[in-house]
N, C-alpha and C positions, 0 to 999 in steps of 0.2 A: 562598751555591752559586746558581747558577743557576736559573732555575726550570726546569717543561714549557716553556713558550713560549721563550722563551732559547735553550733547547738546541737545541730545532726552528729558527730563526733564531736564529743566533750575530751577536754584536754585531762591529759591523765599526769596524773598527781605524782611529782616525782617519789620510788620510796626504798631504792635500790643505792641512791648520791646519798640519803641519809647515813649511809653505814659509815661512808666518807669522807661525811660532811665534819666540821669542826665543831665539838659543844660549846654551845656558847649559853652564860646561866643567865638570867635576868637580874636588873640589879636589885639581887636582896641581899641581906649579909653572907659573906663567902664562908663556905665550905668545904673541904675535902668529902668527895666523893670515893668509891671503891669502884672496881672495873663492874663489877657488879649491878650496880647504880646505874652508869652508863649502860648497857648490855639493856638493861631494863628499861629505860631514857628511848634508845632507839627504838624497841620491840612496839612502844606502845604512838611511838610516830607514825612508825609505817602503818600498824594498826587502824589509826587513826586517818593516815594519807590512805589507805587504803578504802578504809567504807568510805572517806567525801568522796574518792574516784569510783567504784562501783555506783552510789546512790544518786549520783553529780547534786550532791548535798552545796560544795560554795562555788557561783559562778565568777568569772572575771568584775570588776564595777559592784558585788554584789554588800552590801552594810551590814553587818552578823551581831545580833544581840545575847551576850554571851548571860545568859546567869546564873550565879551566885548565890549558895546559901550559906556558906560556909564552912558548907562540906565538902571530903575529901574528893568525892569525884567531879565537882567544879572546882576546886580548887585545879586539878589535874588538867578536863578540861582547857581553861583557860592557860596554862600553862604550854601543854603541849600544842593550841592552838595559834600562839603567840610564836613556837618557837617556829612551828609549821610555815607563818606567813611571811618569815625572812626567807624561804626557800621553793616558797609557792611558784608557779610557772603564770600565775592571775597576782592579779593587785586586790585587797578587798581589805575591807576597815572592819576592825573589831573593836565592839562598844561593849566596857564591865558593867552588867546593872544587875546591886542588891535590895529587894525589898524588905522594906522592914515591917512590919507586922506587925507592931510594940506587942511581943509577948511580953511577959514579965520575965524581966533578969536578961533581954537581951542585949548583948553587952555590942552601943552599937557602935563606938570608937574600933573596932580591929578592919572591919572591910574596908573603912575609909582609910584607911595607915597602911592597911600592906599595900594597897590598890595605887597611892599617893606614892609612896616607894616603888613599887613596881614601873610605875611612869604610863599607868597604862587609862588610856581615856575610858571614865571609869562613870554611873550617876547611883547616888541615894536615895530610891524611893520611898518616903514614907505612907503607911495608908493602914488603919486601925481595924483590920479584918479580924482580927486575936476579941475584940469585945461583940463584933456583926456574931459571930461564930461560936462563942461562948451563951449568944445570948439567944440564939435560934435551935442548940444541940445540950439534948438533958445531961447532968454529970454523971459522970461517968462513962458517957458515950464519946465513941470515934469520931474524933474531928476532923480526921484528915479529907476525907471526901468534897466538904463542903469549904475548908479553908486553899483548898489545889482549888477549887472553882470560881473564888475568889483572887486570887493568887494570877491561876492563868488570865484572869478578865482586867487587872490591873497589868498586866505583863504584852498583854496584847495592845492595849491601851495605847502605852508608853511604844513601843515598838512602832506605833504608825505617826506616833508622834515625832522620833525622832527619823523618820526615814529608812526605817530597818525593814531589809526586803527577808532573812533569816532570822528565826531566832535558837538560838541555840542549849539544850538543855542534858542534864548530865547524867543520863541514863546509860546503863553500861551494858556488857552482855547475858548480864544475871538476872539484870531487871524484863529484860526483853524474855529469860524465861520463864523467869516465877509468874509474868504477867500471864504466857501462852498456856499454862498449867491450870493459871486460874479462869481463865476463860473458860477450858476446857472442865474441869470439876466444878464448879460455881456456875457458870455461867451457859454448859452447853454448845460452846462454839469455840469452833476453830479460828481461835484472834491473841495475834498476840502485840507485840508496841514495834511501829514500823519505824524503821532509821531515818521518816522521812514523813511528813504529810501535810495534807492544807485542815490549815481550822475549818469546823463547820463555816462560822461565816464568806471564808474564801480568801480572805484578807490578809494570811499570816503563814508561811510558812514554816515549819518546824523541825530541826534536824535536832538527832543524834550521833555526834561524832567518836560518841564513845560504846557505838554501838557493837563492835571486835573486842574489846576489851574486858578482861578480864576480875571482877571485883578481889581478888587476890593479890592482882597487881598490881592495879591500882591504889589498894592500901599499902606494899608495898613502898611505891612510889610516894605515898603521902607522908610515913612515917620519914623518909629519907629526907623527904626538903622541908617536915616540920613548918607543917603546915598550921596557921594557927586557927584551926579547926572550931569555929561554933555547935556545942549541941543541938538535937533536934528534938529534942524532948521538953522544950522550955516551957510549950504550951500546956503539959504537963498531960497528953492525950494517950490512952493508953496504942498500944501496937496493933494494925489491923492483925487479929488471928490466924485469920486463914493465910493472909501470903506468911506469916510467919512457919505456919507449916508445909504450905509449900518449899518454903525455902529449907528448911530441916531437910522434907524429903529428899533434895536436888543436893543437897553439901552428903546426905549419906549414898544414895547412889555414888556422887562422884569420890567418893571415900572407898568407897567394894569396887570399883570399877575405871580409874583417874582414865579419864578422856569420852567417860560415856554422854555428858552435857555439850561436848564439843559438837559431837556428832547428833545429838539434837538438832543443836544449836545451824550445825549445817543443813539439816533436814528442812527445816524452813525454809530455805532457800531452792531447795531440790522435791516441788511439789508435782506430785502425777493427779490433774484434779480428775482425770478418766477412771481412777482408779481409787476415788472417793465418793462421797453420796450426795451433792447437794449436785441437782441440775440447773442452779445458778450458774454454777460452772461448768458443766459437760453437757450437750444436749444426749443424753443417753434414750428419748424418743424416737429422737430424731437419728439413731444409732440403728446403723443398716452396714451388711458386707464390703458395702463401695464404701464405705465414710472411711477416709486416710490419717490412724491414728500415731501418736507417737510410739505409746508402748501398748502390744495387746493381752496374750497366754502367757506372753515372755517373762511380761512383772513377777511373774507367782515360780518363775524356774528358783533352783536354788543357792544363793547367793554362799557368798565367803563370809559368813561370818564364823567370826573368833571367837571363840565356845568358853572358853574361859573369860570373855571380855560378856557373855548377853547370855548363852543359853544355861551354861553351871549355877549363873546365880535370878537365875529370874525369876524361880520360886521366890529365894530371899527376899527380896525387892518391898521393902517394908514404901504402904502411900500412901492413907493421912493418919 
């Protein structure tokens, strides 16, 4: 386990070295890949390594439970973590798991066969949450919320059983942005999906190694790797309408002005609490001329925005 000094000065995962390190595929069927694929692979690995470093996601001696759904995101997350594990400056254990929720038509042979061929430690849990959800949720209503709570409970319990102190989920940059706007538009809160959090019971630490990765890049990588994707609509539940609307809004913004989503994402880590309205984050009542603040009225000085990327298109942005 890391010493006290190491805890104060966390190990920096080597990002630059990844460009020069030999690329090694896992023991899956051999396939020739293009130079573009290997550039994409290195990019994803650098982004994941940077997120792990920035948020202290994985420490020496950790056991990380990697949750697999059979979708592109979780496959990419496992692939990347396995690759980084080979070159990381610390030692940690990866344990893959899938929760078979007994959805009708679920191909329960795909993930066991894939993980067995990969040679990674893994577990397949079976828990009939589908029947519970069908019993509780009226026909035609979205089942995702209750299903997620039941799945989360099963994962947390299993993590404690095997001694895993970190739980890795496959949410990416676009998921974080969608959650941010969902909370703003429908919950009146400035809150996103954190890259690292402690569960409400204080027993589990959840990490999101793909936090810096875009869904577009993950899709490209998954297609090239030809992962055996399991569809996420087997339960027959309707897609969350609000999330779909927000997703379409963000896609429209990115088409109109490439790079805007990255700017919004960066803004989530550059917050000026003194220039918002939450008295719980900043002591406005105690603010006097003697108060030391990082920014005062200089925050309102004209900034160097590029007109073609912001002002000229502001009136054209579709909201909802």
